N, C-alpha and C positions, 0 to 999 in steps of 0.2 A: 813875333818872339822870336829873336836872334840866337845865333849860337853864344854869344856873350852872355844874355840872359840866363839861357840854358846854365850854362857853366857856373855863373853865379849862385844859382840854385841849388845845383849839386854841392857847392862848396858851403852854403848855408845848412844843408842837408848833414854833412860830414862834419860841419861844427856841433850841430846838435847832439849828433851819436856820440863825438869826442866828448863833450861834458857830461855825459851820464854816469853816475855813481854805480858801480856794481854791487857793493853792499846795500847801498840805500835802495835804489831803484830796480836794478835788475834782479838782484838776488830774491828778493819776495815772491817775484813773478816768474820764477823757473828760468830765467834767461841768461844763465851763467854759463861757461865754456866746459864745466863740468856735464852739463846737460848734453852736449854733443860729443862726450866722449866716446860715444858708444861705436862709433864707427859708421852709422848710418847718416847719410847726409840728406837732409831734408829741406825746404823752405825755412824753417825756423831755424835749423842750423845754420844756413847760410847767411841769414840775419844776424844771428848772433855773432859769428864769424866777423862780419863786416862792421859791427859795432865797435868789438875788440881792434879791429884793423885800425879803426878810425881813431880809438884810444892811443895804441901803440905809435901812430903817425902825427903826433900833436905838434911836434916842430916845425914840419913841412906844413901843416894846416895854418901855421902862425905865419909863416914866409908868404904862403899863397893869398891869404888873409891882408897882408901889407901890400903886396903888388896890386891885388883887386882894390883896395883903397886908394893907393897912388893913380892907377889909371882912371878910378872913378873922379878924383881929384881935378887931374889933368883934362880930362873929356869932359867932364860937366855932367 
C-alpha cells in the first residue's frame, strides 16, 4: 500500500463524515456539538469535532475529489 492509496482512503473517510446529517443520524445518538461544550476533551469529543470539521470543509473536499478523479483518469 502506497502513500497515494492511504491518502485516497483518508479522503473517502472525510467524504463519509461530510455527508452525515446531524439531525437524522448524529443527534439521536448523542453525537452533537452540544455534547462536547462542557470543556472536557475526550476521544468522543475529538471525533465529533472531526465530523463537524469535515462538514464545514465540504468545498475543499469537492476540489480534492475532482483532483483525485483527474489523477486516477490520467494514471489509470
